[in-house]
Each structure stands twice: as structure tokens, then as C-alpha cells.
C-alpha positions in Angstrom: 0.0 0.0 0.0 2.8 2.4 0.8 4.3 1.8 -2.6 1.0 2.7 -4.3 0.7 5.9 -2.2 4.3 6.8 -3.3 3.5 6.3 -7.0 0.3 8.3 -6.7 2.1 11.1 -5.0 4.8 11.1 -7.7 2.1 11.1 -10.5 0.5 14.0 -8.7 3.8 15.9 -8.4 4.6 15.3 -12.1 1.1 16.5 -13.1 1.5 19.6 -11.0 4.9 20.4 -12.6 3.4 19.9 -16.1 0.4 22.1 -15.2 2.7 24.8 -13.8 4.8 24.7 -17.0 1.7 25.0 -19.2 0.4 27.9 -17.2 3.8 29.6 -16.9 5.1 29.4 -20.5 3.2 30.9 -23.4 1.8 28.3 -25.9 3.5 28.0 -29.3 1.8 27.5 -32.6 3.0 24.9 -35.1 5.1 27.6 -36.6 6.8 28.3 -33.3 5.3 31.8 -32.7 4.1 32.7 -29.2 0.4 32.6 -28.6 -0.8 34.9 -25.9 -4.3 34.0 -24.5 -6.8 36.8 -25.1 -7.9 37.0 -21.5 -8.2 40.1 -19.3 -4.9 40.7 -17.5 -4.6 43.5 -15.1 -0.8 43.3 -14.6 2.3 41.4 -15.7 5.6 41.1 -13.9 8.7 41.1 -16.0 11.6 39.9 -13.8 15.2 39.0 -14.6 14.6 38.6 -18.4 17.5 38.3 -20.7 15.5 39.0 -23.8 15.4 36.9 -27.0 13.9 37.1 -30.4 12.8 40.7 -31.2 9.7 39.8 -33.2 8.4 37.7 -30.3 8.9 40.5 -27.8 7.3 43.0 -30.2 4.2 40.7 -30.4 4.0 40.3 -26.7 4.5 44.1 -26.2 1.7 44.8 -28.7 -0.7 42.4 -27.0 0.1 43.9 -23.6 -0.6 47.3 -25.0 -3.9 46.1 -26.6 -5.2 44.7 -23.3 -3.9 47.7 -21.3 -2.0 45.6 -18.8 0.2 47.3 -16.2 3.8 46.0 -16.6 6.0 45.8 -13.5 9.7 45.5 -14.4 11.8 44.0 -11.6 15.5 43.0 -11.5 17.1 43.0 -14.9 15.4 43.4 -18.3 17.9 43.1 -21.2 18.1 43.0 -24.9 14.7 42.6 -26.6 13.0 42.8 -23.2 13.8 46.5 -23.2 11.1 47.0 -25.9 8.6 47.0 -23.0 9.8 50.6 -22.3 7.5 51.6 -25.2 4.4 50.6 -23.2 2.4 53.4 -21.5 1.7 51.5 -18.3 5.1 50.4 -17.0 6.7 51.0 -13.7 10.1 50.0 -12.3 11.5 48.8 -8.9 14.5 50.5 -7.3 16.7 47.5 -8.2 15.6 47.4 -11.9 18.2 47.8 -14.6 17.7 47.8 -18.3 20.4 46.4 -20.6 20.8 47.7 -24.1 22.9 46.4 -27.0 22.9 46.2 -30.7 20.8 43.3 -32.1 22.6 40.4 -33.7 22.0 37.0 -35.2 23.6 33.9 -33.7 25.2 31.6 -36.1 25.7 28.1 -34.8 25.6 29.5 -31.3 29.2 30.7 -31.7 29.3 33.6 -34.1 27.4 36.9 -33.6 26.5 38.7 -36.8 25.6 42.4 -36.4 23.9 44.6 -39.1 24.0 48.4 -39.0 20.6 48.7 -40.7 19.0 46.4 -38.2 20.6 48.3 -35.3 19.2 51.6 -36.7 15.7 50.1 -37.0 15.9 48.6 -33.5 17.1 52.0 -32.1 14.1 53.7 -33.7 11.7 51.5 -31.8 12.6 53.1 -28.5 10.9 56.2 -27.0 12.7 59.5 -27.4 13.9 59.6 -23.8 15.6 56.2 -24.2 17.1 57.2 -27.5 18.5 60.3 -25.9 20.0 58.3 -23.1 21.5 55.7 -25.5 23.1 58.4 -27.6 24.6 60.0 -24.5 26.1 56.6 -23.6 27.6 55.6 -27.0 24.5 54.1 -28.7 23.7 50.5 -29.3 26.9 48.6 -29.5 28.3 45.1 -29.0 28.6 45.5 -25.2 25.6 45.9 -23.0 25.0 49.2 -21.3 22.8 49.4 -18.2 20.2 52.1 -17.4 19.6 51.9 -13.7 19.2 54.0 -10.5 18.3 57.7 -10.7 18.6 57.8 -14.5 16.0 55.1 -14.8 13.6 56.4 -12.1 13.7 59.8 -13.8 12.3 58.2 -16.9 9.8 55.7 -15.5 7.7 55.8 -12.3 8.5 53.6 -9.4 5.9 50.8 -8.8 3.5 51.7 -6.0 4.6 48.8 -3.7 8.2 50.0 -4.1 7.2 53.5 -2.9 5.8 52.1 0.3 9.2 50.7 1.5 
């Protein structure tokens, strides 16, 4: 009987992990694009996100804009994640830092290929206050530059719960 209880507990634990993964990670279509469920969402927390594929982040950003979600940025938000700075309803925490760099293509996971036209297009996606800051710090290059602290909180409001502490 104990062995059966153990197996049922393990099956339950595995089912819980699978359910958590299904609810945590966005679904993907057969073509691999992210599918965001069209449900009312009041707020979204973006925390310690290293970025990824620009088109996927643009799609998510556009859908968050469409539903009017409040976006809380905590910890670091780098690369394509920084496209969330174009949303009207974002706030940051005191420890937030945004990491900017020129976009690139990975070739075989070893070689990074940069393109000046793509960098110019990507730069143009940012709001003017971010563009001004980037220009003052050398623009989008191969190395990550971090916007944080006072410079960040002058551009974006602190999240309400962060103001209470």
C-alpha cells in the first residue's frame, strides 16, 4: 500500500509540474510563434529577463498594449525585453536595470552577426527619452550598457509597492 501511495504522490507531483509549465510558459503554434491568450490581464511582472527574439517580444508588447496591462519591471530586463519601455503602463522597482545592446543573429551558437541597418531600425523603436540616453552613452553597440538607478527612475515611475518601502 505504501508503494502505491508513493506512486500516486509522484504522479500528482509530475502532473503539478506539467500544469505549472503549461500555465507559466506561453503556448506556441505549429510555426513556433508565441500565442498569448486573449484574457483580461490587469498586470504582468517582467523579472530577470535576458531578452530573446525581437519579433516575439514585439508581439507580446503589442498584445500587452492592446489589453492595457500594467507592466512591473523588476530585476534586470535586457536586450529585446527593453522593448517594454515603449508601453504606456510600466513601472520599475528600485533594483531594476535595463540592458541595451545592438541586435545580432547567432550563427551556430558561436558567431554573432551584427547589421548596422537592423541596429538603426531597432534603435528607432525606443521612445525618445531612451534614444537620448542611449546616444549620450555611446548608442547601441556590441557591449551591454545598463540604465539603472536615478537615471532610470527619472524616466519611469516607481511601482506603487516599491514607494511604500
